[in-house]
C-alpha positions in Angstrom: 0.0 0.0 0.0 1.0 3.6 -0.3 2.7 5.7 -2.9 6.1 5.6 -4.3 9.1 7.6 -3.2 8.9 9.8 -0.1 5.2 9.0 0.2 5.8 5.3 0.6 4.7 3.9 4.0 7.5 2.3 5.9 6.2 -0.2 8.5 7.4 0.4 12.0 8.3 4.0 11.5 5.8 5.3 14.1 7.0 3.0 16.9 10.0 3.6 19.1 13.2 1.9 17.7 14.7 -0.8 19.9 17.6 -3.0 20.6 17.5 -6.2 18.6 18.8 -8.3 21.4 15.9 -7.2 23.6 13.5 -7.9 20.7 14.7 -11.5 20.3 14.1 -12.1 24.0 10.6 -10.4 23.9 9.6 -12.6 21.0 11.1 -15.9 22.2 11.7 -16.0 25.9 9.5 -18.6 27.4 7.9 -19.6 24.1 9.3 -23.1 24.1 12.0 -24.7 26.3 13.5 -26.1 23.1 14.6 -22.6 22.1 17.4 -21.3 24.2 18.8 -17.8 24.0 22.4 -16.9 25.0 23.2 -13.2 25.6 26.8 -12.7 24.5 27.4 -9.7 26.8 27.5 -8.7 30.4 25.2 -10.1 32.9 23.1 -6.9 33.2 21.9 -7.2 29.7 19.8 -10.3 30.7 18.9 -8.9 34.1 16.9 -6.1 32.4 14.2 -8.4 30.9 12.2 -9.2 34.0 11.9 -5.5 34.7 10.9 -4.7 31.1 8.1 -7.2 30.9 6.4 -8.8 34.0 5.6 -11.9 31.9 9.2 -13.0 32.2 9.1 -13.1 36.0 6.2 -15.5 36.0 7.6 -18.0 33.4 8.0 -21.5 34.8 11.3 -21.8 32.8 13.0 -18.7 31.5 15.4 -20.3 29.0 17.7 -17.3 28.6 21.4 -17.6 29.5 24.1 -15.1 29.8 27.8 -15.4 28.9 28.3 -13.0 31.8 31.2 -11.1 30.2 33.4 -9.5 32.9 35.7 -6.5 32.5 38.7 -8.8 32.6 37.3 -10.9 29.8 36.9 -7.9 27.6 40.3 -6.4 28.4 42.1 -9.7 27.9 40.4 -10.6 24.7 38.8 -13.7 26.3 35.2 -13.0 25.5 35.0 -15.9 23.0 36.4 -18.3 25.6 33.8 -17.2 28.1 31.1 -17.8 25.5 32.5 -21.3 24.8 32.0 -22.3 28.4 28.5 -20.9 28.5 27.5 -22.7 25.3 28.8 -26.1 26.6 26.7 -25.6 29.8 23.6 -24.8 27.8 24.1 -27.8 25.4 24.5 -30.1 28.5 21.3 -28.8 30.2 18.4 -31.2 30.3 16.2 -31.4 28.4 18.7 -30.3 25.8 17.5 -27.4 23.6 16.6 -28.0 20.0 18.3 -24.7 19.0 20.5 -22.1 20.7 20.5 -18.5 19.5 23.5 -16.5 20.5 22.7 -12.8 20.6 25.5 -10.3 20.2 25.4 -7.2 22.4 26.9 -3.7 22.3 29.9 -4.9 24.4 30.7 -7.8 22.1 30.3 -5.6 19.0 32.5 -2.8 20.4 35.4 -5.1 21.2 35.1 -7.0 17.9 34.3 -10.4 19.5 33.2 -12.9 16.9 30.8 -15.6 18.2 30.6 -17.5 14.8 33.7 -19.8 15.1 32.8 -20.6 18.8 29.2 -21.5 17.9 30.4 -23.7 15.1 32.9 -25.5 17.3 30.6 -26.1 20.2 27.8 -27.3 17.7 30.2 -29.8 16.2 31.3 -30.9 19.7 27.8 -31.3 21.2 25.5 -31.9 18.3 23.2 -29.1 19.4 22.3 -26.5 16.7 23.8 -23.1 17.7 23.2 -20.0 15.6 24.8 -16.6 16.1 22.5 -13.6 15.5 23.7 -10.0 15.0 21.6 -8.4 17.7 23.8 -5.6 19.1 22.0 -2.4 20.1 24.5 0.2 18.9 22.2 0.8 15.9 18.6 0.6 17.0 16.2 -1.0 14.6 12.4 -0.9 14.1 10.6 -3.3 16.4 8.6 -4.8 13.5 11.9 -5.3 11.6 13.4 -7.2 14.5 10.2 -9.4 14.8 10.6 -10.1 11.1 14.2 -11.0 11.5 13.5 -13.4 14.4 10.6 -15.1 12.5 12.6 -15.5 9.3 15.6 -17.0 11.1 13.4 -19.6 12.9 11.5 -20.5 9.8 14.8 -21.1 8.0 16.2 -23.1 10.9 13.1 -25.1 12.0 10.6 -25.2 9.2 10.2 -28.5 7.5 11.9 -28.0 4.2 10.1 -30.9 2.5 6.6 -29.7 3.5 4.2 -29.1 0.6 1.5 -26.5 1.2 -1.8 -28.1 2.3 -4.9 -26.1 1.1 -6.7 -27.2 4.3 -4.0 -25.9 6.6 -4.1 -22.3 7.8 -1.4 -20.2 9.5 -1.9 -17.0 11.4 1.2 -14.8 11.0 1.6 -11.5 13.0 -1.6 -11.7 15.1 -1.9 -11.5 18.9 -1.8 -15.3 19.3 -0.2 -15.5 22.7 -1.0 -18.5 24.9 -2.9 -18.1 28.2 -0.7 -18.0 31.3 -3.1 -20.4 32.9 -4.0 -23.5 30.8 -7.5 -23.4 32.1 -8.0 -20.1 30.1 -6.8 -21.6 26.8 -10.4 -21.9 25.4 -10.7 -18.1 25.7 -7.7 -17.3 23.6 -7.9 -16.2 20.0 -5.8 -19.2 19.0 -8.4 -21.6 20.4 -11.3 -19.6 18.8 -9.7 -19.6 15.4 -9.0 -23.3 15.6 -12.6 -24.1 16.5 -14.0 -22.0 13.6 -11.6 -23.5 11.1 -12.5 -27.0 12.3 -16.1 -26.3 11.6 -15.1 -25.5 8.0 -13.2 -28.8 7.6 -9.9 -26.9 7.9 -7.1 -26.9 10.6 -5.0 -24.3 12.3 -1.4 -25.3 11.4 0.6 -22.6 13.0 0.5 -19.3 14.8 3.7 -17.2 14.7 5.6 -15.3 16.0 3.6 -14.5 19.2 3.0 -17.6 21.3 4.8 -19.8 18.8 6.3 -23.2 19.9 8.7 -25.4 18.0 5.7 -27.2 16.5 4.4 -23.9 15.0 7.7 -23.1 13.3 8.0 -26.7 12.0 4.5 -26.7 10.6 4.5 -23.2 9.1 5.8 -24.2 5.6 2.9 -26.7 5.2 0.2 -24.0 5.5 -1.7 -23.6 2.2 -3.3 -20.3 3.4 -1.4 -17.7 5.4 -3.4 -14.9 7.0 -1.5 -11.7 7.9 -2.9 -8.4 9.3 -0.4 -6.2 7.5 1.4 -7.8 4.6 4.1 -5.1 4.5 5.1 -5.6 8.2 6.9 -8.9 8.0 8.4 -8.8 4.5 11.2 -11.4 5.0 8.8 -14.0 6.4 6.1 -13.4 3.9 8.5 -13.6 1.0 9.5 -17.1 2.0 5.9 -18.2 2.5 4.4 -16.7 -0.6 5.1 -19.4 -3.1 3.2 -21.7 -5.5 0.5 -23.6 -3.6 0.2 -21.0 -0.8 -2.2 -18.1 -0.6 -1.2 -15.1 1.5 -4.3 -13.1 2.5 -4.2 -9.7 4.2 -6.9 -9.9 6.9 -7.2 -7.2 9.6 -6.8 -8.0 13.3 -10.3 -9.3 14.5 -10.9 -7.0 17.4 -14.7 -6.5 18.0 -17.6 -8.5 16.7 -17.8 -7.0 13.3 -14.1 -7.3 12.8 -14.1 -10.9 14.0 -16.9 -11.7 11.6 -15.0 -10.1 8.7 -11.8 -12.0 9.7 -13.5 -15.4 9.6 -15.3 -14.6 6.4 -12.0 -13.5 4.7 -10.1 -16.6 5.9 -12.9 -18.8 4.6 -12.8 -17.0 1.2 -9.1 -17.4 1.0 -9.5 -21.1 1.6 -12.3 -21.3 -1.0 -14.9 -22.8 1.4 -18.4 -21.6 2.4 -18.6 -18.7 4.9 -17.6 -19.5 8.4 -20.5 -20.6 10.7 -20.0 -18.0 13.4 -23.6 -16.6 13.8 -24.5 -19.4 16.2 -21.4 -19.3 18.4 -22.2 -18.7 22.1 -19.1 -16.6 22.4 -20.3 -14.3 19.5 -23.7 -13.8 21.1 -22.1 -12.9 24.4 -19.7 -10.5 22.7 -22.5 -8.8 20.7 -24.6 -8.3 23.9 -21.6 -7.0 25.8 -20.7 -4.5 23.1 -24.3 -3.3 22.8 -24.5 -2.7 26.6 -21.2 -1.0 26.7 -22.0 1.2 23.7 -25.2 2.4 25.4 -23.0 3.8 28.2 -19.9 4.9 26.3 -21.2 6.3 22.9 -20.1 9.8 22.3 -17.3 9.8 24.9 -13.8 10.8 23.9 -10.9 8.4 23.8 -7.2 9.1 23.3 -5.6 6.3 21.4 -1.8 6.2 21.9 0.7 5.2 19.2 4.4 5.6 18.9 5.2 4.8 22.5 4.9 1.0 22.8 8.0 -1.1 23.2 7.1 -4.8 23.1 8.2 -6.2 19.7 4.9 -8.0 19.3 3.9 -8.0 15.6 0.2 -8.0 16.5 0.5 -4.7 18.3 2.8 -3.2 15.6 0.7 -4.0 12.5 -0.6 -0.8 10.8 1.5 1.3 13.2 -0.4 0.1 16.3 -3.8 0.9 15.0 -5.1 -2.7 14.9 -7.3 -2.3 18.0 -9.1 0.8 16.8 -12.2 -1.1 15.4 -13.1 -2.2 18.9 -13.2 1.3 20.3 -15.2 2.6 17.3 -17.7 -0.2 17.8 -18.2 1.1 21.4 -19.1 4.6 20.0 -16.0 6.5 21.1 -14.9 9.7 19.4 -11.2 8.7 18.9 -8.2 11.1 18.6 -4.7 9.8 18.3 -2.0 10.9 20.7 1.4 10.2 19.0 4.8 10.3 20.7 6.7 12.3 18.1 8.4 15.7 17.9 6.4 18.3 16.0 8.3 18.5 12.7 7.1 18.4 9.1 8.9 15.1 8.6 7.1 13.5 11.6 3.7 14.8 10.4 4.4 13.4 7.0 5.2 9.9 8.4 2.0 10.0 10.5 -0.2 11.0 7.6 1.4 8.4 5.4 0.5 5.7 7.9 -3.1 7.0 8.3 -3.6 7.3 4.6 -2.4 3.7 4.0 -4.8 2.4 6.6 -7.6 4.4 5.1 -8.1 6.5 8.2 -8.8 10.2 8.7 -8.3 10.9 12.4 -7.3 14.0 14.4 -4.0 13.6 16.1 -1.9 15.4 18.7 1.8 15.1 19.3 3.8 14.8 22.5 7.6 14.8 22.2 8.3 12.6 25.2 6.4 10.7 27.9 6.8 13.4 30.5 4.7 16.0 28.6 1.7 13.8 27.7 -0.5 15.0 30.6 -1.1 18.5 29.2 -2.2 17.0 25.8 -4.6 14.7 27.6 -6.1 17.6 29.6 -6.5 19.8 26.6 -8.2 17.0 24.7 -10.8 16.6 27.5 -10.7 12.8 27.1 -12.8 10.4 29.1 -10.3 7.5 28.8 -7.0 6.7 27.1 -5.6 3.6 25.5 -1.9 3.8 26.2 1.3 1.9 27.0 1.2 1.2 30.7 4.3 3.2 31.5 2.4 6.3 30.6 -0.1 5.7 33.4 1.4 8.4 35.6 0.7 11.0 32.9 -2.9 9.9 32.6 -3.3 10.1 36.4 -1.8 13.6 36.4 -4.4 14.6 33.7 -7.3 12.9 35.5 -7.9 10.5 32.6 -8.4 6.7 33.3 -6.3 4.3 31.2 -6.8 1.0 29.5 -3.3 -0.4 29.1 -2.1 -1.3 25.7 -2.3 -5.1 25.2 -5.5 -5.6 27.3 -7.6 -5.7 24.2 -7.5 -9.2 22.7 -8.8 -10.4 19.3 -11.8 -12.7 18.8 -15.3 -12.8 20.3 -14.2 -13.7 23.8 -11.6 -10.9 23.6 -14.3 -8.4 22.6 -16.5 -9.4 25.6 -13.6 -9.1 28.0 -12.6 -5.7 26.4 -16.0 -4.2 27.2 -15.4 -5.0 30.8 -11.9 -3.5 30.8 -13.1 -0.3 29.2 -16.2 0.1 31.4 -14.1 -0.5 34.6 -11.7 2.2 33.5 -14.3 4.8 32.6 -16.8 4.1 35.4 -15.0 2.0 38.0 -14.2 4.4 40.8 -11.2 6.2 39.2 -11.9 9.3 41.3 -11.7 7.4 44.6 -8.6 5.4 43.7 -6.5 8.1 42.2 -7.8 11.4 43.6 -4.8 11.9 46.0 -2.5 11.9 42.9 -4.4 14.4 40.9 -3.0 17.9 40.4 -3.8 20.5 43.2 -7.1 22.2 42.6 -8.5 19.3 40.5 -10.5 17.1 42.8 -11.8 14.8 40.1 -11.0 13.4 36.7 -14.2 14.7 35.1 -14.3 17.3 32.3 -15.6 20.0 34.6 -13.3 19.6 37.6 -12.7 23.0 39.3 -9.4 24.7 38.9 -8.9 24.1 35.2 -7.0 26.9 33.5 -8.6 28.5 30.5 -6.1 26.8 28.3 -7.3 23.5 29.5 -10.8 24.4 28.5 -9.8 25.3 24.9 -10.8 22.8 22.2 -8.0 20.4 21.3 -6.0 21.2 18.2 -6.4 19.1 15.1 -3.3 17.2 14.0 -3.4 18.5 10.5 -3.7 22.2 11.4 -0.5 24.3 11.0 
């Protein structure tokens, strides 16, 4: 999509850049014990992950190792030997990993340490596949670019090379297909819902990647005859490998909300050349439709600030279409939506934003904030009722008196739509004043639009993003 030249949309350009080593861990840590990650750097590189994402602290097995480079190793040129000992220990662990990815870091790159020969030697010695990956963070990359790199590498390494595409096998690529932290909740995941609908059509769900992917997903991916992607431009390396004779790649938006989920299942059925998906009678769909109707009756006409440009989680499902994939759910609830975009106010930044909106077929007002610490005035000026933001921006929302629905709480599918209604209603009407009043700015005793003490500037109508 998009025009040529400077008007061409570049996926990932509205999200914060990131360190590739961090991205590999976000995509893969805990996904399958058969995939081990080795951080070829100092110990603190690995220590950061539990703080960056609480999921890691709760994992039953966090299969991430560190070479633990010390200053003496770096100064003495012994980094490779330190890595050799680490890799031998990883290969000897039980159960042995199917594949070990060695992620370079800034430290290793600066001193010119080369993990390649060490990886090859320990692989030959132990029989465990060991693959070095250039993941240093000296040159940050787009998050979606890192996710594509990870997915492409694992497909190349783990995908069954002799698999012929099966027209009855469907793969979901780039959707929020994470597994439930509690196995008892698996039936409410989008993965389970999609598998059930496909089974009703005589089809099967072959793989879901990269989010929530296990070894079996990567192995089965080449055998999918239909590949659904929310944003074909977002994972170009992976899609290029999958788009071959016998395989249909269909761009199907993320199914958030009942109408979007209906459209998703209909589009997948059409790509598979089978009759429309039998979704009308699903109990989960009826519950979701009732929940949306009830929530819309309470929320229609309220103002929502939809944040993009701040998230930092390397999840393809959140990065597709520059983070706008959850927008249909909020629109189905009747919200008036403005974007709040973490960007400096420059002509180049506005051009990038407007390219992304035009490519997605959207015409939304937007407001810029140059860094997290200055979001609160933008939220106050916009007189928003609720904000959908990365959770680390919650302090700014509290300062502005605006309740927040954290990014990532909206899940696709019918069960996800029903749960989302509860999340949004709790945020908007669930006692925000009582819980957060002590943190509100002096003179503003409530988060409502008419709280006393507002300055005249706060009462002014919000500026439109395309105004000079």
